[in-house]
C-alpha positions as CSV (number, residue, x, y, z in Angstrom):
1,X,110.8,139.8,122.6
2,X,112.7,138.9,119.3
3,X,111.1,138.5,115.9
4,X,111.8,134.8,115.9
5,X,110.0,134.3,119.2
6,X,106.7,135.8,118.0
7,X,106.4,133.6,114.9
8,X,103.7,131.0,115.0
9,X,104.9,127.4,114.6
10,X,102.9,124.4,113.5
11,X,103.6,120.7,112.9
12,X,101.9,119.0,110.0
13,X,102.1,116.4,107.2
14,X,102.8,117.3,103.6
15,X,99.9,116.3,101.4
16,X,100.8,118.0,98.1
17,X,104.1,118.8,96.4
18,X,103.1,119.4,92.8
19,X,103.7,123.2,92.8
20,X,107.2,124.6,92.3
21,X,108.8,125.7,95.5
22,X,105.6,125.1,97.5
23,X,104.1,122.3,99.5
24,X,100.7,121.9,101.0
25,X,100.8,121.0,104.7
26,X,97.8,119.7,106.6
27,X,97.7,120.6,110.3
28,X,95.3,118.6,112.5
29,X,94.1,119.8,115.9
30,X,91.5,118.5,118.4
31,X,88.9,120.7,119.8
32,X,86.2,119.9,122.3
33,X,82.7,120.6,121.1
34,X,81.2,123.3,123.3
35,X,77.8,121.6,123.9
36,X,78.4,117.9,123.5
37,X,81.9,117.8,124.9
38,X,83.0,115.4,122.2
39,X,86.6,115.8,120.8
40,X,86.3,117.0,117.2
41,X,89.1,117.0,114.7
42,X,89.8,120.2,112.8
43,X,92.0,120.2,109.8
44,X,93.7,123.2,108.2
45,X,95.7,123.3,105.0
46,X,98.7,125.7,104.7
47,X,100.8,126.5,101.7
48,X,104.4,126.6,102.8
49,X,107.5,127.8,100.9
50,X,110.0,125.0,100.0
51,X,112.8,126.7,98.0
52,X,114.7,123.5,97.2
53,X,111.6,121.3,96.5
54,X,113.1,118.9,99.1
55,X,109.9,117.7,100.8
56,X,107.6,115.0,99.5
57,X,104.1,113.8,100.2
58,X,103.9,112.1,103.6
59,X,106.8,114.0,105.3
60,X,106.2,115.3,108.8
61,X,107.4,118.9,108.8
62,X,107.6,122.0,111.1
63,X,106.4,125.2,109.4
64,X,106.7,128.7,110.7
65,X,104.9,131.9,109.9
66,X,106.7,134.4,107.6
67,X,106.0,137.5,105.5
68,X,103.5,137.1,102.6
69,X,105.4,135.3,99.8
70,X,102.4,135.1,97.4
71,X,98.6,135.5,97.5
72,X,98.1,132.4,99.6
73,X,101.6,131.5,100.9
74,X,102.4,132.9,104.4
75,X,104.4,130.0,105.8
76,X,107.8,128.4,105.2
77,X,109.1,124.9,106.0
78,X,111.5,125.2,109.0
79,X,112.6,121.5,109.2
80,X,111.9,117.9,108.4
81,X,110.8,115.9,111.5
82,X,110.1,112.5,109.9
83,X,110.2,110.9,106.5
84,X,108.2,107.7,106.0
85,X,110.1,104.7,104.8
86,X,109.3,103.3,101.4
87,X,107.6,99.9,101.7
88,X,110.2,97.2,100.9
89,X,109.4,94.1,98.9
90,X,109.2,91.2,101.4
91,X,109.9,87.6,100.5
92,X,106.2,86.7,100.9
93,X,105.0,89.4,98.5
94,X,107.8,88.5,96.1
95,X,106.7,84.8,96.1
96,X,103.1,85.9,95.5
97,X,104.2,87.9,92.4
98,X,106.2,85.0,91.1
99,X,103.2,82.7,91.6
100,X,101.0,85.1,89.7
101,X,103.5,85.3,86.9
102,X,103.8,81.5,86.6
103,X,100.0,80.9,86.8
104,X,99.3,80.7,83.1
105,X,102.1,78.2,82.6
106,X,100.7,76.1,85.4
107,X,97.2,76.1,83.9
108,X,98.6,75.1,80.4
109,X,100.5,72.2,82.1
110,X,97.4,71.0,84.0
111,X,95.2,70.9,80.9
112,X,97.0,68.0,79.1
113,X,96.9,65.9,82.3
114,X,93.1,66.5,82.6
115,X,92.6,65.2,79.0
116,X,94.7,62.1,79.5
């Protein structure tokens, strides 16, 4: 069995990228409770090596086990699986922003009419 075949692999979402060359990846797994048989969510955080600082918060990544790189870092990012799209400004939200910006002018224009 080769060295690559024995390495553990996990898929998780990046929740922190503030450190240099390191990302924090949260891996979620479901486990059945032994007594109540209810599905329980277990969450584990891993610090993974990102040499190019290429991954951002929200990215879905595959990490794999590697030799110890620091006191807490034992994983490295193998590949990017999915990058969330940035929310685009739709015409409705743009119209709402324009209406909010024009609101004081509309109030000033309405006051003289109320007095007359």
